[in-house]
C-alpha positions as a printed NumPy array, in Angstrom:
array([[ -3.657, -17.16 ,  -8.67 ],
       [ -0.446, -17.452, -10.743],
       [  2.222, -14.758, -11.188],
       [  1.032, -14.237, -14.758],
       [ -2.563, -13.872, -13.538],
       [ -1.351, -11.314, -11.046],
       [  0.318,  -9.363, -13.725],
       [ -2.677,  -9.522, -15.987],
       [ -4.926,  -8.211, -13.194],
       [ -2.53 ,  -5.373, -12.503],
       [ -2.323,  -4.442, -16.171],
       [ -6.072,  -4.276, -16.538],
       [ -6.353,  -2.131, -13.443],
       [ -3.612,   0.209, -14.735],
       [ -4.956,   0.428, -18.267],
       [ -8.372,   1.772, -17.475],
       [ -6.786,   4.468, -15.256],
       [ -4.404,   5.482, -18.029],
       [ -7.352,   5.585, -20.498],
       [ -9.376,   7.767, -18.187],
       [ -6.578,  10.184, -17.59 ],
       [ -5.927,  10.378, -21.363],
       [ -9.654,  11.145, -21.948],
       [ -9.693,  14.118, -19.558],
       [ -6.316,  15.405, -20.857],
       [ -7.701,  15.372, -24.446],
       [-10.424,  17.855, -23.333],
       [ -7.722,  20.422, -23.098],
       [ -7.894,  20.717, -26.823],
       [-11.375,  22.091, -26.584],
       [-10.565,  24.693, -23.963],
       [ -9.431,  28.258, -24.608],
       [ -5.695,  28.82 , -23.857],
       [ -6.397,  31.304, -21.078],
       [ -8.482,  28.63 , -19.214],
       [ -6.113,  25.631, -19.606],
       [ -4.189,  26.227, -16.39 ],
       [ -7.46 ,  26.403, -14.517],
       [ -8.684,  23.164, -16.107],
       [ -5.38 ,  21.382, -15.132],
       [ -6.447,  21.726, -11.474],
       [ -9.054,  19.074, -12.122],
       [ -6.414,  16.911, -13.818],
       [ -4.298,  17.13 , -10.734],
       [ -7.176,  15.655,  -8.677],
       [ -7.702,  12.929, -11.24 ],
       [ -3.957,  12.123, -11.448],
       [ -3.625,  11.848,  -7.666],
       [ -6.777,   9.757,  -7.346],
       [ -5.277,   7.226,  -9.751],
       [ -1.996,   7.234,  -7.964],
       [ -3.57 ,   6.453,  -4.509],
       [ -6.166,   4.153,  -6.001],
       [ -3.737,   2.041,  -8.021],
       [ -1.226,   1.716,  -5.135],
       [ -3.967,   0.452,  -2.871],
       [ -5.532,  -1.908,  -5.378],
       [ -2.256,  -3.333,  -6.577],
       [ -0.852,  -3.957,  -3.116],
       [ -4.142,  -5.619,  -2.098],
       [ -4.008,  -7.765,  -5.235],
       [ -0.468,  -8.826,  -4.342],
       [ -1.704,  -9.749,  -0.807],
       [ -4.454, -11.86 ,  -2.407],
       [ -1.909, -13.585,  -4.59 ],
       [  0.191, -14.391,  -1.551],
       [ -2.721, -15.77 ,   0.28 ],
       [ -3.579, -17.997,  -2.697],
       [ -0.181, -19.678,  -2.582],
       [ -1.139, -21.522,   0.697],
       [  2.233, -20.867,   2.3  ],
       [  3.246, -21.418,   5.882],
       [  4.335, -18.291,   7.75 ],
       [  7.737, -19.718,   8.273],
       [  8.343, -19.908,   4.578],
       [  8.073, -16.133,   3.881],
       [ 10.066, -13.133,   4.864],
       [  9.684, -11.709,   8.325],
       [  7.694,  -8.653,   7.245],
       [  5.052, -10.83 ,   5.691],
       [  4.972, -13.176,   8.693],
       [  4.349, -10.232,  10.968],
       [  1.689,  -8.875,   8.584],
       [ -0.238, -12.176,   8.812],
       [ -0.057, -12.078,  12.622],
       [ -2.039,  -8.992,  13.195],
       [ -4.644, -10.733,  15.28 ],
       [ -1.979, -12.46 ,  17.375],
       [ -0.174,  -9.123,  18.117],
       [ -3.44 ,  -7.519,  19.004],
       [ -4.104, -10.326,  21.511],
       [ -0.564, -10.206,  22.828],
       [ -0.973,  -6.474,  23.648],
       [ -4.372,  -7.034,  25.306],
       [ -3.829,  -8.327,  28.876],
       [ -7.35 ,  -9.48 ,  29.259],
       [ -7.497, -12.766,  31.072],
       [-10.084, -14.12 ,  28.623],
       [ -7.936, -14.399,  25.498],
       [ -8.749, -16.778,  22.618],
       [ -5.11 , -17.057,  21.549],
       [ -3.143, -16.876,  24.841],
       [ -4.755, -19.103,  27.455],
       [ -2.084, -19.05 ,  30.253],
       [ -3.709, -18.274,  33.578],
       [ -2.529, -14.714,  34.501],
       [ -1.567, -14.08 ,  38.136],
       [ -3.506, -11.753,  40.373],
       [ -0.756,  -9.213,  40.328],
       [ -1.435,  -7.047,  37.26 ],
       [  2.268,  -6.076,  37.171],
       [  3.021,  -9.742,  36.247],
       [  0.464,  -9.889,  33.462],
       [  2.848,  -8.549,  30.728],
       [  5.657, -10.979,  31.754],
       [  3.353, -13.951,  31.675],
       [  2.035, -12.842,  28.276],
       [  5.613, -12.614,  27.001],
       [  6.374, -16.146,  28.141],
       [  3.132, -17.359,  26.596],
       [  4.063, -15.707,  23.262],
       [  7.529, -17.21 ,  23.189],
       [  6.183, -20.689,  23.852],
       [  3.794, -20.349,  21.018],
       [  6.134, -18.68 ,  18.445],
       [  6.971, -21.937,  16.584],
       [  3.208, -22.867,  16.469],
       [  2.594, -19.449,  14.918],
       [  5.176, -19.974,  12.278],
       [  3.697, -23.31 ,  11.228],
       [  0.287, -21.809,  10.598],
       [ -0.892, -20.879,   6.977],
       [  0.036, -17.399,   5.773],
       [ -3.262, -15.308,   5.548],
       [ -2.894, -11.597,   5.417],
       [ -5.923,  -9.324,   5.649],
       [ -5.819,  -7.085,   2.562],
       [ -7.078,  -4.244,   4.733],
       [ -3.52 ,  -4.003,   6.007],
       [ -2.966,  -1.743,   3.031],
       [ -3.99 ,   1.756,   4.092],
       [ -3.207,   4.818,   2.092],
       [ -4.672,   7.041,   4.802],
       [ -6.451,   9.17 ,   2.196],
       [ -3.203,  11.028,   1.693],
       [ -0.461,   9.075,  -0.043],
       [  2.458,  11.075,   1.261],
       [  5.863,   9.473,   0.584],
       [  6.07 ,   8.109,   4.139],
       [  2.731,   6.486,   3.758],
       [  3.785,   4.821,   0.563],
       [  6.831,   3.537,   2.345],
       [  4.787,   2.177,   5.163],
       [  2.509,   0.184,   2.853],
       [  5.452,  -1.177,   0.832],
       [  7.065,  -2.307,   4.086],
       [  3.844,  -3.979,   5.328],
       [  3.932,  -6.431,   2.385],
       [  7.641,  -7.067,   2.42 ],
       [  8.728,  -4.826,  -0.415],
       [ 11.819,  -2.408,  -0.407],
       [ 10.892,   1.004,   0.974],
       [ 13.543,   3.019,  -0.91 ],
       [ 12.236,   2.199,  -4.391],
       [ 10.927,   5.634,  -4.968],
       [ 13.449,   7.795,  -2.966],
       [ 14.109,   9.861,  -6.099],
       [ 10.425,  10.755,  -6.294],
       [  9.911,  11.74 ,  -2.722],
       [  9.697,  15.481,  -3.284],
       [  7.388,  15.037,  -6.25 ],
       [  4.994,  12.735,  -4.422],
       [  4.668,  15.011,  -1.507],
       [  4.254,  18.037,  -3.719],
       [  1.459,  16.404,  -5.654],
       [ -0.326,  15.387,  -2.429],
       [  0.007,  18.891,  -1.076],
       [ -1.311,  20.493,  -4.268],
       [ -4.161,  18.042,  -4.466],
       [ -5.156,  18.883,  -0.908],
       [ -4.992,  22.608,  -1.578],
       [ -7.157,  22.272,  -4.61 ],
       [ -9.606,  19.809,  -2.99 ],
       [ -9.967,  22.084,  -0.003],
       [-10.493,  25.237,  -1.994],
       [ -7.339,  26.836,  -0.845],
       [ -5.504,  27.021,  -4.197],
       [ -6.831,  29.705,  -6.482],
       [ -4.01 ,  29.613,  -9.135],
       [ -4.026,  27.364, -12.08 ],
       [ -1.573,  24.477, -12.835],
       [  0.94 ,  25.077, -15.66 ],
       [  1.563,  22.528, -18.306],
       [  5.081,  22.05 , -17.051],
       [  3.961,  21.325, -13.495],
       [  1.292,  18.876, -14.612],
       [  3.632,  17.103, -17.009],
       [  6.222,  16.594, -14.376],
       [  3.754,  15.033, -12.031],
       [  2.266,  12.883, -14.776],
       [  5.681,  11.514, -15.732],
       [  6.568,  10.709, -12.067],
       [  3.232,   9.044, -11.439],
       [  3.461,   6.993, -14.585],
       [  6.985,   5.864, -13.505],
       [  5.844,   4.912,  -9.997],
       [  2.834,   2.85 , -11.215],
       [  4.805,   1.05 , -13.852],
       [  7.57 ,   0.332, -11.423],
       [  5.273,  -1.036,  -8.778],
       [  3.632,  -3.29 , -11.325],
       [  7.086,  -4.63 , -12.468],
       [  8.172,  -5.066,  -8.828],
       [  5.093,  -7.096,  -7.858],
       [  5.399,  -9.339, -10.92 ],
       [  9.155,  -9.826, -10.24 ],
       [  8.476, -10.736,  -6.596],
       [  5.653, -13.128,  -7.545],
       [  7.328, -14.71 , -10.621],
       [ 10.686, -15.211,  -8.821],
       [  9.145, -16.069,  -5.443],
       [ 11.183, -13.309,  -3.776],
       [  8.812, -13.33 ,  -0.853],
       [ 10.239, -16.609,   0.336],
       [ 13.01 , -16.801,   2.911]])
């Protein structure tokens, strides 16, 4: 996959989401004025679903792009290197004697197991770095609630700046909170045109910014050390 192919895939993914939201927004024209606020509750659910869905898909697509470059771990930034070593870290934390990755014979004293595993890990660090970068795209996890902190965690996992949307933090969390209230049947009031417009603008800015960022990182190879 090339950087341009990555961008094209992201643009296609984003376009159908924008078209679907526009379709449901247009239905407002057929609804009586006194019912429009009530109808916008459904628009909030759709808007949030596209925020969470697009963030997950675009970051997974970026991971697939990185894997397609056939890079060695040592060639990428530390965050990506760590992301690709999920299996190794799980093995490191598991002090089972029968380990496929760490084969050092552990002593009988369980208190020494962790020390031996640390030594084993350090002896293999350079070998790990020489291995091909292969990140499981399941590392991207929106946790079914894309709070601002969850967005930050996912950006961090794939080596992207976590402060990109600091100015949208309150809007993101407010949208998630409202979506949950509506989805769980706890929010009886309607959503005003001003409220929805504000969230729609913020979501559009976020999705466009993520798209530009991923293309910039891919096109300029900013994932390399």
